[in-house]
Backbone of each chain as ProteinMPNN parsed JSONL, in Angstrom:
{"seq_chain_A": "MSIQIRTAAFDPYQEIQTYRNAKTGNTGALGATGIFIGTMRDFNEGAAVKGMTLEYYPGMTEKQLEKIVSEAQRQWQIIDSLLIHRVGDIFPNETIVLVAVWSSHRGDAFDASRYIMEALKSKAPFWKKELLGTGDERWVANNTNGYKSE", "coords_chain_A": {"N_chain_A": [[23.837, -39.418, -23.469], [23.751, -37.802, -20.355], [22.103, -36.566, -17.516], [22.34, -35.432, -14.312], [21.241, -34.942, -10.96], [22.756, -34.335, -7.938], [22.985, -35.128, -4.466], [25.125, -35.506, -2.853], [28.669, -34.92, -2.32], [30.901, -34.98, -5.134], [33.566, -36.303, -7.207], [34.67, -34.633, -9.897], [36.55, -35.303, -11.861], [36.854, -38.038, -11.622], [34.272, -38.789, -12.28], [34.145, -38.061, -14.985], [36.063, -39.787, -16.046], [34.951, -42.315, -15.401], [32.527, -42.226, -16.81], [33.407, -41.934, -19.415], [34.901, -44.284, -19.738], [32.887, -46.154, -19.667], [31.725, -46.068, -22.067], [31.205, -47.854, -25.034], [30.935, -47.867, -27.779], [31.837, -46.241, -30.892], [34.076, -44.83, -30.004], [36.366, -44.097, -31.318], [35.782, -41.805, -32.675], [35.83, -39.73, -30.91], [37.208, -36.988, -30.819], [37.472, -34.606, -29.441], [37.092, -33.12, -26.243], [35.124, -31.129, -24.295], [35.263, -29.484, -21.27], [33.747, -28.214, -18.348], [34.103, -27.222, -15.041], [32.545, -26.238, -12.173], [33.31, -24.774, -9.127], [32.813, -24.387, -5.622], [33.457, -21.236, -4.165], [35.182, -19.6, -1.388], [34.419, -17.056, -0.921], [32.324, -14.261, -1.753], [30.902, -11.493, -3.396], [32.306, -9.657, -1.784], [32.313, -10.798, 0.767], [33.188, -13.276, 3.241], [32.46, -16.69, 2.752], [31.121, -19.53, 4.189], [29.648, -21.746, 3.616], [26.945, -23.164, 1.663], [23.476, -23.527, 0.694], [21.884, -25.288, -1.797], [18.987, -24.962, -3.47], [16.4, -26.539, -5.421], [13.994, -27.194, -8.067], [12.388, -29.922, -8.116], [11.812, -31.945, -10.886], [11.021, -29.727, -12.647], [13.588, -28.625, -12.857], [15.175, -30.732, -13.939], [13.793, -31.016, -16.334], [14.243, -28.54, -17.608], [17.025, -28.613, -17.856], [17.278, -30.774, -19.597], [16.116, -29.658, -21.887], [17.987, -27.663, -22.447], [20.324, -29.154, -23.023], [19.368, -30.565, -25.219], [18.983, -28.483, -27.029], [21.632, -27.717, -27.397], [22.559, -30.004, -28.655], [21.175, -29.757, -31.005], [22.346, -27.525, -32.14], [25.1, -28.025, -32.339], [27.609, -30.491, -33.294], [27.436, -33.075, -31.402], [28.667, -35.886, -29.738], [28.391, -37.13, -27.282], [27.338, -36.301, -23.901], [27.784, -35.163, -20.519], [26.245, -34.091, -17.616], [26.359, -32.902, -14.426], [24.931, -31.754, -11.446], [25.118, -30.309, -8.268], [22.969, -30.351, -5.349], [21.49, -29.215, -2.232], [23.348, -29.08, 0.883], [26.431, -27.459, 0.57], [29.987, -27.033, 0.499], [32.957, -24.892, 0.592], [35.345, -25.473, -2.008], [34.121, -27.772, -2.918], [32.645, -29.433, -5.73], [30.284, -27.793, -7.725], [29.069, -27.922, -10.232], [29.354, -29.962, -13.149], [30.127, -30.038, -16.523], [30.518, -31.906, -19.355], [31.413, -32.355, -22.671], [31.509, -34.387, -25.472], [32.895, -34.566, -28.66], [33.74, -34.653, -32.188], [35.353, -32.616, -33.002], [37.118, -29.64, -31.91], [35.784, -27.153, -31.96], [33.002, -27.643, -31.764], [33.004, -28.92, -29.265], [34.022, -26.957, -27.479], [32.183, -24.8, -27.9], [29.621, -25.922, -27.449], [29.791, -26.826, -24.785], [30.188, -24.423, -23.469], [27.813, -23.082, -24.146], [25.917, -24.73, -22.857], [26.596, -24.314, -20.15], [26.202, -21.501, -19.848], [23.473, -21.258, -20.481], [22.363, -22.862, -18.517], [22.997, -21.322, -16.275], [21.241, -19.181, -16.58], [18.675, -20.233, -16.94], [18.071, -22.678, -15.617], [16.304, -23.92, -12.861], [17.731, -23.365, -10.037], [18.722, -22.35, -6.78], [20.844, -20.406, -4.75], [21.658, -20.205, -1.352], [23.63, -18.452, 0.779], [25.811, -19.14, 3.517], [27.322, -16.997, 5.538], [30.627, -15.942, 6.71], [30.186, -14.483, 8.977], [28.04, -15.676, 10.088], [25.593, -14.905, 9.254], [22.884, -15.361, 6.888], [22.266, -15.307, 3.348], [20.425, -14.89, 0.304], [21.673, -15.532, -2.936], [21.468, -13.026, -5.317], [21.298, -12.846, -8.176], [22.541, -14.387, -11.226], [25.457, -13.471, -13.085], [25.917, -12.421, -16.511], [27.806, -14.534, -18.351], [28.991, -14.027, -20.796], [29.525, -11.385, -20.933], [32.006, -8.955, -20.135], [33.0, -8.156, -16.822]], "CA_chain_A": [[23.658, -38.164, -22.741], [23.352, -38.055, -18.973], [21.873, -35.392, -16.68], [22.181, -35.959, -12.954], [21.21, -34.041, -9.805], [23.391, -35.083, -6.845], [22.884, -34.55, -3.125], [26.392, -35.731, -2.146], [29.865, -34.433, -3.004], [31.445, -35.907, -6.139], [34.846, -35.945, -7.823], [34.326, -34.47, -11.313], [37.525, -35.986, -12.723], [36.496, -39.454, -11.566], [33.012, -38.938, -13.02], [34.469, -38.01, -16.418], [36.776, -41.04, -16.353], [34.006, -43.433, -15.328], [31.549, -42.109, -17.898], [34.138, -42.178, -20.669], [35.287, -45.699, -19.796], [31.693, -46.986, -19.844], [31.312, -46.031, -23.469], [31.769, -48.988, -25.769], [30.857, -47.677, -29.212], [32.172, -44.976, -31.544], [35.079, -44.066, -29.256], [37.375, -43.577, -32.244], [35.354, -40.496, -33.186], [35.853, -38.731, -29.83], [38.427, -36.213, -30.996], [37.537, -33.406, -28.595], [36.269, -33.126, -25.03], [35.023, -29.813, -23.666], [34.907, -29.712, -19.865], [33.666, -27.102, -17.411], [33.859, -27.618, -13.653], [32.289, -25.093, -11.296], [33.67, -25.133, -7.755], [32.385, -23.366, -4.67], [34.477, -20.359, -3.567], [34.946, -19.247, 0.016], [34.099, -15.627, -0.846], [31.411, -13.783, -2.793], [30.369, -10.144, -3.173], [33.017, -8.983, -0.702], [32.143, -11.428, 2.086], [33.614, -14.663, 3.388], [31.331, -17.623, 2.7], [31.593, -20.817, 4.71], [28.831, -22.846, 3.103], [25.695, -22.704, 1.053], [22.452, -24.527, 0.411], [21.357, -25.151, -3.149], [17.619, -25.448, -3.607], [15.977, -26.7, -6.811], [12.573, -27.487, -8.29], [12.409, -31.277, -8.674], [10.933, -32.079, -12.048], [11.269, -28.631, -13.597], [15.026, -28.452, -13.067], [15.61, -31.75, -14.893], [13.153, -30.715, -17.618], [14.942, -27.412, -18.232], [18.372, -29.073, -18.235], [17.122, -31.603, -20.807], [15.886, -28.753, -23.01], [19.254, -26.978, -22.74], [21.227, -30.106, -23.691], [18.775, -30.846, -26.537], [19.277, -27.335, -27.898], [23.063, -27.813, -27.738], [22.681, -31.083, -29.646], [20.632, -29.256, -32.263], [23.233, -26.509, -32.723], [26.471, -28.496, -32.55], [27.793, -31.929, -33.506], [27.823, -33.648, -30.113], [28.539, -37.348, -29.692], [27.858, -37.481, -25.966], [27.542, -35.254, -22.893], [27.529, -35.506, -19.115], [25.982, -32.884, -16.822], [26.053, -33.241, -13.029], [24.775, -30.535, -10.633], [24.852, -30.563, -6.846], [21.951, -29.626, -4.582], [21.637, -29.434, -0.791], [24.397, -28.324, 1.575], [27.705, -27.506, -0.155], [31.044, -26.305, 1.202], [34.025, -24.437, -0.301], [36.18, -26.466, -2.712], [33.327, -28.856, -3.493], [32.167, -29.163, -7.081], [28.863, -27.46, -7.868], [28.552, -28.381, -11.531], [30.259, -30.518, -14.161], [29.609, -30.202, -17.885], [31.499, -32.489, -20.273], [30.857, -32.586, -24.007], [32.403, -35.112, -26.376], [32.585, -34.393, -30.074], [34.894, -35.003, -33.017], [36.195, -31.438, -33.253], [37.174, -28.743, -30.743], [34.799, -26.063, -32.027], [31.745, -28.132, -31.201], [33.185, -29.229, -27.838], [34.12, -25.683, -26.749], [30.977, -23.972, -27.999], [28.464, -26.587, -26.834], [29.938, -26.842, -23.324], [29.965, -23.034, -23.034], [26.39, -22.802, -24.264], [25.19, -25.452, -21.798], [26.829, -23.631, -18.87], [25.561, -20.176, -19.801], [22.02, -21.458, -20.458], [22.058, -23.377, -17.164], [23.094, -20.19, -15.339], [20.123, -18.239, -16.708], [17.358, -20.867, -17.104], [17.801, -23.864, -14.797], [15.854, -23.483, -11.534], [18.533, -23.63, -8.833], [18.893, -21.104, -6.011], [21.884, -20.523, -3.721], [21.602, -19.409, -0.124], [24.972, -18.507, 1.358], [26.072, -18.979, 4.945], [28.511, -16.137, 5.572], [31.548, -16.118, 7.818], [29.619, -13.815, 10.152], [26.907, -16.467, 10.586], [24.366, -14.475, 8.564], [22.539, -16.045, 5.65], [21.695, -14.428, 2.308], [20.194, -15.473, -1.008], [22.38, -14.928, -4.062], [20.382, -12.308, -5.996], [21.186, -13.252, -9.581], [23.781, -14.76, -11.9], [25.91, -12.528, -14.093], [26.015, -12.951, -17.868], [29.193, -14.948, -18.544], [29.514, -13.551, -22.082], [29.886, -9.972, -20.787], [33.092, -8.725, -19.183], [32.436, -7.459, -15.645]], "C_chain_A": [[23.208, -38.486, -21.315], [23.226, -36.732, -18.228], [21.564, -35.892, -15.279], [22.151, -34.818, -11.937], [21.75, -34.854, -8.633], [23.238, -34.352, -5.508], [24.186, -34.709, -2.337], [27.562, -35.223, -2.988], [30.35, -35.47, -4.012], [32.761, -35.375, -6.689], [34.614, -35.831, -9.332], [35.27, -35.225, -12.252], [37.245, -37.485, -12.77], [35.217, -39.71, -12.371], [33.263, -38.955, -14.532], [35.115, -39.327, -16.843], [35.804, -42.22, -16.41], [33.035, -43.417, -16.5], [32.202, -42.451, -19.235], [34.471, -43.664, -20.816], [34.092, -46.606, -20.069], [31.218, -47.001, -21.286], [31.983, -47.161, -24.237], [31.798, -48.746, -27.269], [31.366, -46.325, -29.665], [33.283, -44.191, -30.842], [36.171, -43.495, -30.153], [37.045, -42.206, -32.784], [35.488, -39.383, -32.157], [37.143, -37.911, -29.878], [38.571, -35.04, -30.046], [36.604, -33.554, -27.398], [36.298, -31.73, -24.43], [34.507, -29.994, -22.25], [34.813, -28.385, -19.118], [33.354, -27.663, -16.036], [33.683, -26.352, -12.833], [32.477, -25.524, -9.847], [33.249, -24.022, -6.807], [33.565, -22.581, -4.103], [34.174, -20.137, -2.092], [34.748, -17.742, 0.185], [33.11, -15.299, -1.962], [30.927, -12.391, -2.418], [30.995, -9.498, -1.939], [32.886, -9.602, 0.673], [32.695, -12.855, 2.079], [32.372, -15.56, 3.441], [31.822, -18.98, 3.19], [30.735, -22.008, 4.284], [27.643, -22.295, 2.358], [24.743, -23.881, 0.855], [21.907, -24.249, -0.968], [19.987, -25.794, -3.217], [17.31, -25.641, -5.087], [14.51, -27.082, -6.866], [12.519, -28.867, -8.94], [11.376, -31.41, -9.8], [11.204, -30.98, -13.056], [12.762, -28.473, -13.877], [15.533, -29.455, -14.102], [15.059, -31.446, -16.289], [13.88, -29.584, -18.352], [16.353, -27.806, -18.667], [18.304, -29.929, -19.499], [16.895, -30.729, -22.038], [17.18, -28.059, -23.438], [20.197, -27.913, -23.498], [20.688, -30.445, -25.085], [19.068, -29.716, -27.519], [20.746, -27.341, -28.319], [23.278, -28.898, -28.8], [22.19, -30.629, -31.025], [21.625, -28.311, -32.948], [24.623, -27.006, -33.072], [26.507, -30.008, -32.728], [28.335, -32.533, -32.212], [27.645, -35.164, -30.177], [27.952, -37.784, -28.355], [28.079, -36.31, -25.013], [27.174, -35.782, -21.514], [27.344, -34.199, -18.358], [25.599, -33.341, -15.413], [25.986, -31.934, -12.231], [24.434, -30.934, -9.206], [23.633, -29.792, -6.366], [22.186, -29.94, -3.101], [22.766, -28.609, -0.219], [25.759, -28.548, 0.91], [28.722, -26.629, 0.58], [32.169, -25.924, 0.233], [34.925, -25.582, -0.762], [35.403, -27.662, -3.243], [32.819, -28.431, -4.872], [30.664, -28.877, -7.068], [28.313, -28.077, -9.15], [29.687, -28.919, -12.397], [29.51, -30.584, -15.479], [30.738, -30.767, -18.722], [30.799, -32.8, -21.584], [31.907, -33.277, -24.864], [31.937, -34.901, -27.806], [33.822, -34.788, -30.879], [35.871, -33.847, -33.149], [36.062, -30.419, -32.117], [36.115, -27.646, -30.773], [33.482, -26.466, -31.396], [31.875, -28.369, -29.696], [33.24, -27.952, -26.999], [32.771, -24.964, -26.717], [29.779, -24.608, -27.311], [28.587, -26.586, -25.314], [29.709, -25.442, -22.764], [28.481, -22.694, -23.066], [25.613, -23.467, -23.116], [25.365, -24.738, -20.46], [26.089, -22.292, -18.79], [24.034, -20.305, -19.748], [21.581, -21.97, -19.088], [22.014, -22.231, -16.161], [21.874, -19.27, -15.396], [18.748, -18.906, -16.707], [17.057, -22.011, -16.144], [17.431, -23.443, -13.374], [16.678, -24.082, -10.376], [18.657, -22.292, -8.106], [19.889, -21.345, -4.879], [21.578, -19.623, -2.531], [22.937, -19.578, 0.581], [24.94, -18.379, 2.876], [27.399, -18.233, 5.06], [29.384, -16.432, 6.785], [31.035, -15.507, 9.109], [28.494, -14.621, 10.802], [25.579, -16.059, 9.957], [24.128, -15.326, 7.324], [22.018, -15.035, 4.645], [21.496, -15.232, 1.024], [21.097, -14.786, -2.017], [21.309, -14.325, -4.968], [20.202, -12.727, -7.446], [22.554, -13.652, -10.121], [24.159, -13.672, -12.896], [25.913, -13.219, -15.46], [27.486, -13.25, -18.163], [29.802, -14.473, -19.845], [29.936, -12.088, -22.01], [31.045, -9.843, -19.813], [32.543, -7.874, -18.049], [33.162, -6.161, -15.376]], "O_chain_A": [[22.365, -39.361, -21.112], [24.115, -35.883, -18.293], [20.639, -36.68, -15.082], [22.921, -33.862, -12.03], [21.255, -35.948, -8.362], [23.347, -33.129, -5.434], [24.338, -34.114, -1.269], [27.46, -35.111, -4.21], [30.232, -36.674, -3.788], [33.036, -34.176, -6.649], [34.382, -36.847, -9.986], [34.854, -35.722, -13.299], [37.379, -38.121, -13.815], [35.099, -40.726, -13.056], [32.676, -39.754, -15.262], [34.758, -39.905, -17.87], [35.832, -43.019, -17.346], [32.754, -44.452, -17.106], [31.631, -43.157, -20.066], [34.334, -44.229, -21.901], [34.245, -47.691, -20.63], [30.408, -47.842, -21.678], [33.185, -47.39, -24.103], [32.605, -49.357, -27.97], [31.329, -45.36, -28.901], [33.414, -42.989, -31.072], [36.827, -42.518, -29.79], [37.922, -41.51, -33.296], [35.285, -38.214, -32.485], [38.053, -38.119, -29.075], [39.675, -34.528, -29.861], [35.481, -34.045, -27.521], [37.362, -31.209, -24.096], [33.446, -30.583, -22.04], [35.694, -27.533, -19.241], [32.448, -28.483, -15.882], [34.566, -25.495, -12.801], [31.887, -26.504, -9.395], [33.322, -22.844, -7.157], [34.54, -23.16, -3.625], [33.081, -20.433, -1.607], [34.89, -17.21, 1.286], [33.068, -15.979, -2.987], [30.583, -12.136, -1.264], [30.299, -8.868, -1.143], [33.306, -8.996, 1.659], [32.673, -13.544, 1.059], [31.375, -15.232, 4.084], [32.806, -19.517, 2.682], [31.077, -23.154, 4.573], [27.365, -21.097, 2.413], [25.141, -25.046, 0.85], [21.513, -23.125, -1.28], [19.839, -27.004, -3.046], [17.905, -24.967, -5.928], [13.866, -27.271, -5.834], [12.594, -28.983, -10.163], [10.217, -31.023, -9.651], [11.575, -31.26, -14.195], [13.154, -28.213, -15.015], [16.239, -29.077, -15.036], [15.757, -31.595, -17.292], [14.105, -29.659, -19.56], [16.821, -27.382, -19.723], [19.168, -29.825, -20.37], [17.42, -31.022, -23.112], [17.44, -27.886, -24.629], [20.8, -27.516, -24.495], [21.465, -30.594, -26.028], [19.362, -29.958, -28.689], [21.069, -27.011, -29.46], [24.076, -28.73, -29.722], [22.707, -31.051, -32.06], [21.735, -28.294, -34.174], [25.261, -26.484, -33.985], [25.566, -30.713, -32.364], [29.539, -32.506, -31.96], [26.606, -35.661, -30.614], [27.122, -38.691, -28.297], [28.901, -35.433, -25.277], [26.374, -36.705, -21.365], [28.184, -33.303, -18.443], [24.63, -34.079, -15.235], [26.886, -31.101, -12.332], [23.576, -31.784, -8.969], [23.301, -28.73, -6.892], [22.98, -30.818, -2.762], [23.111, -27.559, -0.761], [26.184, -29.686, 0.715], [28.369, -25.624, 1.197], [32.325, -26.548, -0.817], [35.219, -26.516, -0.016], [35.971, -28.491, -3.953], [32.596, -27.251, -5.142], [29.881, -29.621, -6.477], [27.237, -28.676, -9.157], [30.808, -28.412, -12.382], [28.402, -31.114, -15.552], [31.811, -30.169, -18.793], [29.737, -33.421, -21.609], [33.043, -32.816, -24.971], [30.755, -35.035, -28.123], [34.831, -35.207, -30.312], [37.063, -34.052, -33.377], [35.029, -30.346, -31.451], [35.604, -27.251, -29.725], [32.912, -25.727, -30.594], [30.957, -28.055, -28.937], [32.601, -27.859, -25.951], [32.282, -24.574, -25.656], [29.001, -23.913, -26.658], [27.595, -26.368, -24.618], [29.104, -25.289, -21.703], [27.953, -22.092, -22.131], [24.76, -22.839, -22.489], [24.399, -24.571, -19.715], [25.435, -21.991, -17.792], [23.376, -19.541, -19.042], [20.547, -21.554, -18.567], [21.125, -22.164, -15.311], [21.509, -18.652, -14.396], [17.745, -18.225, -16.495], [15.888, -22.29, -15.882], [18.171, -22.686, -12.746], [16.359, -25.139, -9.832], [18.693, -21.235, -8.735], [19.802, -22.334, -4.15], [21.28, -18.438, -2.686], [23.332, -20.689, 0.937], [24.153, -17.619, 3.44], [28.457, -18.765, 4.725], [28.956, -17.072, 7.746], [31.395, -15.947, 10.201], [28.047, -14.309, 11.905], [24.573, -16.754, 10.095], [25.053, -15.932, 6.783], [21.407, -14.033, 5.017], [22.279, -16.124, 0.699], [21.268, -13.569, -1.957], [20.357, -15.006, -5.348], [19.077, -12.941, -7.896], [23.588, -13.303, -9.552], [23.29, -13.027, -13.481], [25.911, -14.446, -15.546], [28.311, -12.338, -18.219], [31.023, -14.511, -19.993], [30.621, -11.594, -22.905], [31.081, -10.526, -18.79], [31.726, -6.981, -18.271], [32.823, -5.449, -14.43]]}, "seq_chain_B": "MSINLRYFASLKEVAGRPEDNLTYTDTLTVHEVWKRANPDKSLPGNTLTAVNMEYVDFDFIVKDGDEVAFFPPVTGG", "coords_chain_B": {"N_chain_B": [[-12.847, -24.879, -9.902], [-9.403, -25.781, -9.527], [-6.06, -25.11, -8.531], [-2.601, -25.925, -8.025], [-0.127, -24.384, -6.066], [3.305, -23.481, -6.012], [6.126, -22.395, -4.185], [9.398, -21.08, -4.275], [12.726, -20.771, -2.886], [13.619, -17.422, -2.09], [11.042, -16.525, -2.544], [9.472, -18.352, -1.279], [9.873, -17.629, 1.298], [8.775, -15.081, 1.273], [6.086, -15.685, 0.704], [5.599, -17.275, 2.853], [5.173, -19.974, 2.992], [5.663, -23.245, 1.506], [3.991, -24.379, -0.39], [0.652, -24.478, -1.793], [-2.928, -24.435, -2.245], [-5.371, -23.384, -4.517], [-8.694, -22.567, -5.0], [-11.008, -21.592, -7.514], [-13.34, -19.697, -9.559], [-13.47, -17.996, -11.695], [-11.76, -16.458, -14.571], [-8.275, -16.529, -14.425], [-5.106, -14.894, -14.448], [-1.581, -15.677, -14.121], [-0.425, -13.702, -12.516], [-2.684, -12.73, -11.223], [-3.337, -14.986, -9.806], [-1.312, -15.029, -7.893], [-2.019, -12.688, -6.454], [-4.539, -13.393, -5.488], [-3.905, -15.55, -3.863], [-2.082, -14.461, -2.147], [-2.997, -11.981, -0.759], [-2.092, -9.808, 0.783], [0.497, -9.303, 0.057], [2.856, -7.951, -2.148], [3.948, -8.948, -5.411], [7.301, -9.544, -5.987], [9.147, -7.659, -8.406], [11.095, -8.936, -10.004], [10.351, -11.547, -10.13], [10.129, -14.913, -11.326], [7.98, -17.033, -13.229], [6.299, -20.174, -13.543], [4.298, -22.548, -15.271], [3.136, -25.733, -14.917], [5.787, -26.559, -14.982], [7.007, -25.167, -17.056], [8.387, -22.113, -18.248], [6.451, -19.131, -17.998], [4.737, -16.01, -18.812], [3.598, -13.272, -16.65], [0.988, -12.731, -17.422], [-0.128, -15.042, -18.323], [-2.807, -17.322, -18.702], [-4.245, -19.429, -16.345], [-5.275, -22.897, -15.97], [-7.68, -25.383, -14.863], [-6.286, -27.645, -12.562], [-3.63, -27.026, -13.028], [-0.123, -26.647, -12.158], [1.303, -24.034, -10.573], [4.137, -22.044, -10.324], [6.227, -19.894, -8.363], [9.161, -18.036, -8.301], [12.468, -16.619, -7.528], [15.026, -14.943, -9.622], [17.187, -17.331, -11.17], [20.021, -19.045, -9.735], [21.976, -21.011, -10.159], [24.777, -23.26, -10.935]], "CA_chain_B": [[-11.543, -25.225, -10.461], [-8.38, -25.796, -8.477], [-4.665, -25.172, -8.98], [-1.589, -26.072, -6.98], [0.89, -23.337, -6.1], [4.607, -23.808, -5.412], [6.987, -21.233, -3.963], [10.772, -21.525, -4.072], [13.798, -19.858, -2.449], [13.16, -16.248, -1.341], [9.585, -16.375, -2.689], [8.879, -19.212, -0.25], [9.918, -16.831, 2.527], [7.798, -13.998, 1.102], [4.741, -16.255, 0.828], [5.484, -17.869, 4.184], [4.833, -21.393, 2.888], [6.255, -23.812, 0.285], [2.986, -24.711, -1.396], [-0.661, -23.931, -1.543], [-3.933, -24.838, -3.218], [-6.315, -22.284, -4.696], [-9.893, -22.875, -5.787], [-11.508, -20.359, -8.126], [-14.426, -19.936, -10.526], [-13.341, -17.067, -12.824], [-10.522, -16.577, -15.348], [-7.172, -15.923, -13.671], [-3.731, -14.939, -14.942], [-0.615, -16.067, -13.101], [-0.29, -12.591, -11.577], [-3.906, -12.694, -10.402], [-3.236, -16.133, -8.891], [-0.505, -14.564, -6.752], [-2.781, -11.714, -5.651], [-5.614, -14.112, -4.824], [-3.333, -16.432, -2.838], [-1.276, -13.652, -1.208], [-3.617, -10.661, -0.918], [-1.419, -8.724, 1.508], [1.917, -9.259, -0.318], [3.061, -7.674, -3.565], [4.849, -9.881, -6.084], [8.539, -8.856, -6.373], [9.19, -7.428, -9.849], [11.978, -9.832, -10.752], [9.881, -12.926, -9.954], [9.903, -15.767, -12.488], [6.81, -17.884, -13.014], [6.206, -21.356, -14.403], [3.078, -23.347, -15.187], [3.451, -27.121, -15.269], [7.238, -26.651, -15.126], [7.488, -24.402, -18.21], [8.327, -20.68, -17.978], [5.362, -18.356, -18.612], [4.664, -14.61, -18.386], [2.625, -12.985, -15.592], [-0.384, -12.658, -17.949], [-0.552, -16.377, -18.774], [-4.057, -17.73, -18.045], [-4.127, -20.792, -15.801], [-6.466, -23.747, -16.123], [-7.924, -26.338, -13.773], [-5.299, -28.701, -12.389], [-2.262, -26.558, -13.277], [0.817, -26.348, -11.068], [1.84, -22.693, -10.82], [5.291, -21.837, -9.439], [6.794, -18.547, -8.249], [10.519, -18.085, -7.756], [13.327, -15.492, -7.914], [16.002, -15.287, -10.66], [17.906, -18.568, -10.835], [21.427, -18.771, -9.371], [22.749, -22.254, -10.134], [26.033, -23.341, -11.666]], "C_chain_B": [[-10.484, -25.057, -9.364], [-6.986, -25.864, -9.095], [-3.748, -25.332, -7.767], [-0.532, -25.003, -7.162], [2.151, -23.827, -5.424], [5.415, -22.518, -5.287], [8.4, -21.731, -3.669], [11.676, -20.375, -3.608], [13.204, -18.647, -1.718], [11.646, -16.042, -1.461], [8.833, -17.252, -1.695], [8.839, -18.453, 1.072], [8.921, -15.668, 2.451], [6.384, -14.53, 1.333], [4.517, -16.861, 2.211], [5.085, -19.331, 4.174], [5.418, -21.936, 1.582], [5.234, -24.127, -0.798], [1.598, -24.364, -0.898], [-1.631, -24.555, -2.539], [-4.954, -23.722, -3.296], [-7.503, -22.775, -5.522], [-10.48, -21.569, -6.286], [-12.585, -20.707, -9.153], [-14.295, -19.052, -11.762], [-12.034, -17.321, -13.596], [-9.402, -15.843, -14.622], [-5.858, -16.01, -14.442], [-2.823, -15.38, -13.789], [-0.465, -14.961, -12.053], [-1.504, -12.501, -10.647], [-3.941, -13.871, -9.412], [-2.441, -15.726, -7.654], [-1.329, -13.655, -5.835], [-3.913, -12.394, -4.87], [-5.06, -14.947, -3.65], [-2.579, -15.66, -1.755], [-1.766, -12.208, -1.23], [-2.871, -9.515, -0.237], [0.051, -8.589, 1.128], [2.057, -8.984, -1.81], [4.104, -8.63, -4.135], [6.123, -9.135, -6.487], [8.687, -8.802, -7.895], [10.05, -8.384, -10.639], [11.559, -11.301, -10.64], [9.739, -13.632, -11.302], [8.731, -16.69, -12.176], [6.822, -19.042, -14.005], [4.841, -21.996, -14.198], [3.402, -24.727, -15.733], [4.913, -27.26, -15.713], [7.791, -26.051, -16.422], [7.361, -22.921, -17.877], [7.143, -20.034, -18.701], [5.463, -16.906, -18.127], [3.581, -14.446, -17.313], [1.174, -13.021, -16.114], [-0.881, -13.985, -18.528], [-1.8, -16.798, -17.992], [-3.974, -19.197, -17.624], [-5.42, -21.568, -16.056], [-6.515, -24.773, -14.992], [-6.835, -27.41, -13.736], [-3.856, -28.278, -12.611], [-1.432, -26.503, -11.991], [1.498, -25.031, -11.419], [2.959, -22.431, -9.819], [5.782, -20.402, -9.515], [8.187, -18.669, -7.649], [11.354, -16.905, -8.24], [14.253, -15.893, -9.07], [16.859, -16.473, -10.222], [19.395, -18.276, -10.627], [22.252, -20.049, -9.275], [24.081, -22.134, -10.853], [27.233, -22.899, -10.886]], "O_chain_B": [[-10.659, -24.294, -8.413], [-6.763, -26.588, -10.066], [-4.077, -24.931, -6.651], [-0.09, -24.742, -8.281], [2.095, -24.503, -4.396], [5.387, -21.664, -6.172], [8.585, -22.682, -2.91], [11.434, -19.201, -3.891], [12.376, -18.817, -0.823], [11.033, -15.447, -0.575], [7.704, -16.946, -1.313], [7.908, -18.603, 1.863], [8.298, -15.315, 3.453], [5.587, -13.925, 2.05], [3.383, -16.948, 2.682], [4.703, -19.881, 5.207], [5.647, -21.169, 0.647], [5.565, -24.143, -1.983], [1.402, -24.006, 0.263], [-1.218, -25.13, -3.547], [-5.363, -23.173, -2.273], [-7.33, -23.329, -6.607], [-10.46, -20.56, -5.582], [-12.721, -21.86, -9.562], [-14.938, -19.32, -12.777], [-11.305, -18.27, -13.31], [-9.553, -14.681, -14.246], [-5.529, -17.048, -15.015], [-3.248, -15.445, -12.636], [-0.386, -15.237, -10.856], [-1.372, -12.235, -9.452], [-4.503, -13.76, -8.323], [-2.826, -16.026, -6.524], [-1.34, -13.822, -4.616], [-4.207, -12.019, -3.735], [-5.677, -15.031, -2.588], [-2.446, -16.114, -0.618], [-1.044, -11.311, -1.666], [-3.01, -8.363, -0.648], [0.79, -7.854, 1.784], [1.466, -9.678, -2.637], [5.02, -9.063, -3.435], [6.043, -8.179, -7.259], [8.391, -9.775, -8.589], [9.783, -8.63, -11.815], [12.319, -12.195, -11.012], [9.293, -13.041, -12.285], [8.512, -17.078, -11.028], [7.285, -18.914, -15.139], [4.297, -21.988, -13.094], [3.877, -24.873, -16.859], [5.231, -27.966, -16.67], [8.901, -26.379, -16.839], [6.361, -22.5, -17.296], [6.864, -20.343, -19.859], [6.172, -16.608, -17.166], [2.763, -15.34, -17.091], [0.246, -13.304, -15.357], [-1.939, -14.033, -19.154], [-1.851, -16.652, -16.771], [-3.677, -20.079, -18.429], [-6.482, -21.002, -16.314], [-5.539, -24.995, -14.275], [-6.508, -28.008, -14.761], [-2.944, -29.079, -12.407], [-1.963, -26.335, -10.893], [2.184, -24.927, -12.436], [2.765, -22.577, -8.612], [5.76, -19.774, -10.573], [8.376, -19.319, -6.621], [11.01, -16.261, -9.23], [14.268, -17.059, -9.462], [17.212, -16.599, -9.049], [19.958, -17.381, -11.258], [23.126, -20.164, -8.415], [24.465, -21.06, -11.317], [28.35, -22.925, -11.404]]}, "name": "protein", "num_of_chains": 2, "seq": "MSIQIRTAAFDPYQEIQTYRNAKTGNTGALGATGIFIGTMRDFNEGAAVKGMTLEYYPGMTEKQLEKIVSEAQRQWQIIDSLLIHRVGDIFPNETIVLVAVWSSHRGDAFDASRYIMEALKSKAPFWKKELLGTGDERWVANNTNGYKSEMSINLRYFASLKEVAGRPEDNLTYTDTLTVHEVWKRANPDKSLPGNTLTAVNMEYVDFDFIVKDGDEVAFFPPVTGG"}
């Protein structure tokens, strides 16, 4: 299991490949991989967005992410997982978050990766401040519940 | 007794500082900590609070040496 906070841009597909290739044991059991990649848009709430700053709470953020992944491990059969989240200055098309879950069967891979993302959205201490196309700045007020249709 | 206070995101702007230290002699809840440290500013209703990096309610009683954090709803991912 790996949880990482990154200050620089990363390629999520390369990260998945590198992490997967580094595994030496039990690879024959990896029947399913559930992947979620969150990418920064250039619009939000009806406004053009040209960048944002992601703030976090060093120490608490990692602690909460570890609790979320531990809970996923308790609920589903997970062989391994990788979670990477950006902080600092981010620009459109850059990856904000990567969640990858390896398991033997698709149900566990789908459900655990979904759970990790939704729990992260509501519990992990990160805060986005957007730089709008107009030059104004604004805090994102709250995350929506991904299980509810908007 | 003494506690360390941390403010994040919009709450850092409300408080006007990123961190603080408060000394006290009586029993204080997290909400009372805010009022003692920020007497002229009301705590926004949707504020989240943590003590020693674990979520707590406003009525949680702090103890000597705690780190108490105030922040708005989280918006990561």
